[in-house]
Every structure is written in structure tokens, then in C-alpha cells.
N, C-alpha and C positions, 0 to 999 in steps of 0.2 A: 377331149376338147380343151382341157386346161383352162387358161384364162382368156383364150381367144374368143371374143364375143361373136365374131362372124361364124366360127365353127359351131358354137353353141346354138346360134340361131338356125343354122343349116340342119343341125341334128334335130332341133325341135320341129322344124318344118317337115323333115322326113318322117318323124313320128306322127305328126298330125295327118300327113298324107296317107300313111299306112293305116291309121285308125279309121279314116274315112272309108276304107275298103272293108271294114269289119261289119258283120251283121248286127251286133249289139251296139246300140248307141248310148247306153247307160252303163255305168260301172256297177259292180256287185255291191259296193258301199251305198250307192244311190238307191239301188233296189231294196237293200236291207232297210234303209231309213224310210223311203217314200212309199214302197209297196208292201213290204212285209212288216213294217213297224217293229223292228227288232234291233237290238244292239249290234254294232259292227265288231269286227275283230281289231279295229284300229288301236284301241288302248293296249291290248295284249301285245300287238306287234311293235308299237312305238314307245311304250313306257320304258323298256330297257335302253333304247337309244337316247331318250330324254335324260334318264338317270345317268348314263355314261357321259353324256355331254356335260351335265352338271358337275360330275366328279372331275372332269378334265378342265372345267372352267370355259367350255366352249359355248358361246351364245348361239341358240337356235330359235330365235323368236318366231320365225315363219312356221316352223314345225310345231312349236308350242301352241301357236294360235290355231293352226289347222286341227290339231288334236282337240283343243278346247272347243272349236266350232263344231266338230263332229259330235262331241259329247252334248253340246247344246241342242243339236238337231235330233239326237237320239232321245233327248228329254222332251221333245215336242216343239222346239223353236221353229219358226218359219224359214223355209229356204228362200234365198233372195240373191240377186246379183251383187248386192252391197257386200255380202260375205266375201266375194272374190276380191273386191276392192280393198276390204279390210286385210286380207291376206297379203296383198301387194304392199300395203303400208307396213305390215308386220315384218317384212323381209329386212327392213332397214334397221 
């Protein structure tokens, strides 16, 4: 999709439409936190990405905030829609 905003929007719309056909309406991460009350694999998967971005001087504030929010949820913080708004703000 490159930098083409219309192509990115179309790809997102296609993904959302496909996800609506799936039986599971919650992610494994959501189930780990909300149902099983156990840590996710997010830090294990994304710590190397965050470390490499830091080494290269690449700012990834949205990803940093997402990983931090998941850690907060794992520690017992409440889920809320405000967290999504916070992520949108962290992209900038």
C-alpha cells in the first residue's frame, strides 16, 4: 500500500470485513488478559522490535505505548475505550 492513504483504507476495510466472518470475536491477547488472567506473549514478541528500533534511532511511539498498555492490563489495570484513544494519540 505504500504511502497511498486510499489503498491503506481499502486494505483495512477488507481486513475488517474478513474478520467479521470469523467465529472468534476476541483475540488471544484479550482472552489471556480478561479470561485467563495470565501474561501475554506480547513483551517476548515485541521487545526485540523495540530494541532494534531504538538502536536504529527509529521512533515507534505507538508500538511503545501499545506494549506498555498491555503490561498495565496484565498487572490488573481496567480495560477501557480510552486506551484506544490514547494509542491514536501516541502514533504522532
